[in-house]
C-alpha positions in Angstrom: 75.9 90.2 130.0 75.2 93.6 128.4 78.0 96.0 127.7 77.3 99.7 127.9 78.6 102.4 125.6 81.6 103.1 127.9 82.4 99.4 127.9 82.2 99.1 124.2 84.5 102.1 123.8 87.0 100.5 126.2 87.0 97.3 124.1 87.7 99.2 120.9 90.5 101.2 122.4 92.0 98.1 123.9 91.9 96.3 120.6 93.6 99.2 118.9 96.3 99.3 121.6 96.9 95.5 121.4 97.5 95.7 117.6 99.8 98.7 118.1 97.5 101.6 118.1 96.4 103.4 114.9 97.4 101.8 111.7 100.9 103.3 111.2 101.1 102.5 107.5 100.6 105.5 105.2 97.4 105.2 103.1 98.1 104.6 99.5 97.1 107.8 97.7 94.3 107.3 95.2 95.4 107.8 91.7 93.6 110.8 90.2 91.9 110.2 86.8 93.7 111.8 84.0 97.2 111.7 85.6 100.0 109.7 84.0 100.0 107.3 87.1 96.2 106.7 86.7 96.6 106.2 82.9 99.4 103.7 83.4 97.6 101.8 86.0 94.4 101.4 83.9 95.8 101.4 80.3 99.4 100.2 80.6 102.9 101.6 80.3 102.9 103.6 77.1 106.7 103.5 76.9 106.9 99.7 77.0 107.9 98.0 73.8 104.9 96.9 71.8 102.4 99.2 73.6 101.2 100.9 70.4 100.8 97.6 68.4 98.9 95.9 71.2 96.7 98.9 72.3 96.3 101.7 69.7 93.4 101.3 67.2 92.1 103.4 64.4 88.6 104.8 64.7 86.7 106.9 62.2 85.8 110.2 64.0 84.0 113.0 62.2 85.4 111.9 58.9 88.9 111.6 60.3 91.1 108.6 61.2 91.9 108.9 64.9 94.1 106.6 66.9 93.1 105.8 70.5 93.5 103.1 73.1 91.5 100.1 72.2 89.9 100.1 75.7 88.9 103.8 75.4 87.6 103.6 71.8 83.9 103.3 72.8 84.1 106.5 74.8 85.6 108.4 71.9 82.9 107.0 69.6 80.4 108.4 72.1 82.1 111.8 71.8 81.6 111.6 68.0 77.9 110.8 68.5 77.6 113.8 70.9 79.0 116.1 68.2 76.7 114.7 65.6 73.6 114.8 67.7 74.1 118.1 69.6 76.1 120.1 67.1 75.5 118.6 63.7 76.6 121.7 61.7 79.8 121.9 63.7 80.4 118.1 63.2 79.9 118.5 59.4 82.2 121.5 59.3 85.0 119.5 61.1 84.5 116.6 58.7 84.8 118.9 55.7 87.4 121.2 57.1 91.2 121.2 57.5 93.0 118.1 58.7 93.8 119.6 62.1 92.6 116.8 64.4 95.1 114.7 66.4 95.1 111.7 68.6 97.7 109.2 69.7 101.2 110.6 70.0 103.9 109.2 72.3 104.9 112.6 73.8 105.2 114.5 77.0 102.8 117.2 78.3 103.9 120.5 76.9 106.6 121.9 79.1 106.6 118.9 81.5 108.5 115.7 82.1 105.5 113.4 82.2 103.6 111.6 79.5 100.6 113.3 77.9 97.3 111.4 77.8 97.9 111.4 74.0 100.8 109.0 74.8 98.3 106.5 76.2 95.7 107.0 73.4 93.3 108.7 75.9 93.1 112.1 74.3 92.0 113.6 71.0 92.4 117.2 69.7 89.5 118.4 67.5 89.4 121.4 65.1 92.8 122.7 66.4 93.1 125.7 64.0 89.8 127.1 65.4 90.7 126.1 69.0 94.3 127.0 69.7 95.8 126.8 73.2 95.2 129.9 75.3 91.9 130.8 73.6 88.2 130.1 74.4 87.8 128.4 71.1 84.5 127.6 69.4 83.7 124.0 70.7 79.9 123.8 71.2 79.1 124.0 74.9 76.3 121.4 74.7 78.9 118.8 73.5 81.4 119.8 76.2 78.9 119.6 79.1 77.5 116.2 78.1 81.1 114.9 77.6 82.0 116.0 81.1 78.7 114.5 82.5 79.8 111.2 81.0 83.3 111.1 82.5 85.4 113.0 80.0 87.5 116.1 80.5 87.7 119.1 78.2 90.9 121.2 78.0 89.0 124.4 77.6 88.2 124.4 81.3 91.9 124.3 82.3 93.8 127.3 83.8 95.6 127.6 80.4 92.7 126.7 78.1 93.3 124.0 75.5 89.8 124.0 73.8 90.7 121.5 71.1 91.6 118.8 73.8 89.2 116.0 75.0 90.3 113.1 77.2 88.6 110.2 78.9 88.7 109.8 82.7 86.9 106.5 82.7 88.6 103.1 83.3 88.2 100.4 80.7 85.7 98.6 82.9 83.6 101.7 83.3 83.6 102.3 79.5 82.6 98.7 78.8 79.9 98.8 81.4 78.4 102.1 80.0 78.8 101.8 76.2 78.3 99.3 73.5 81.0 98.7 70.9 79.7 101.5 68.6 79.7 104.1 71.4 76.0 104.1 72.1 75.0 104.1 75.8 73.7 100.8 77.1 70.0 100.9 78.0 70.4 101.3 81.7 73.0 104.1 81.3 70.8 105.9 78.7 67.9 105.8 81.2 70.2 107.3 83.8 71.4 110.1 81.4 67.9 111.1 80.4 66.6 110.8 84.0 64.3 107.9 83.3 
């Protein structure tokens, strides 16, 4: 026996009414990448005892020791490679310049009561003296645009610019899937990036 469109609609409406109508539960809001709730869900509670010892690792980044979350380290190594490949003179100047680069720090966002991405090891500040908060800074655009293409965020695009600031908005699984341990893109991802 074939059911017409009207009959099918009646069955669907009837089924909804039998189970109590529309689902009355509120949908769980999706956690936005870069927020403290998102960071805690994917990288752990930065305020929990032992977080730093279990999760924060040292990487060499443009001649500096930077401290980032173990599961985000590949993405930050990729950022270093972007500086070296797309702005080699800038990368060399950072490596030879002032020690004004920062990473992990268990602190709140300036002027707020929430943890900064630095507190999760998900942010680095590069060449801070040349890129103070509230300025346009001098970070090379070609590095910034590629970083954003690959799932990072740059503070220079914010309403109150923070051009020294780079953070990852990728989950640990996304990072492992896209990058090798040294920060080089896996073959399939490199093909995608270069349009191959």
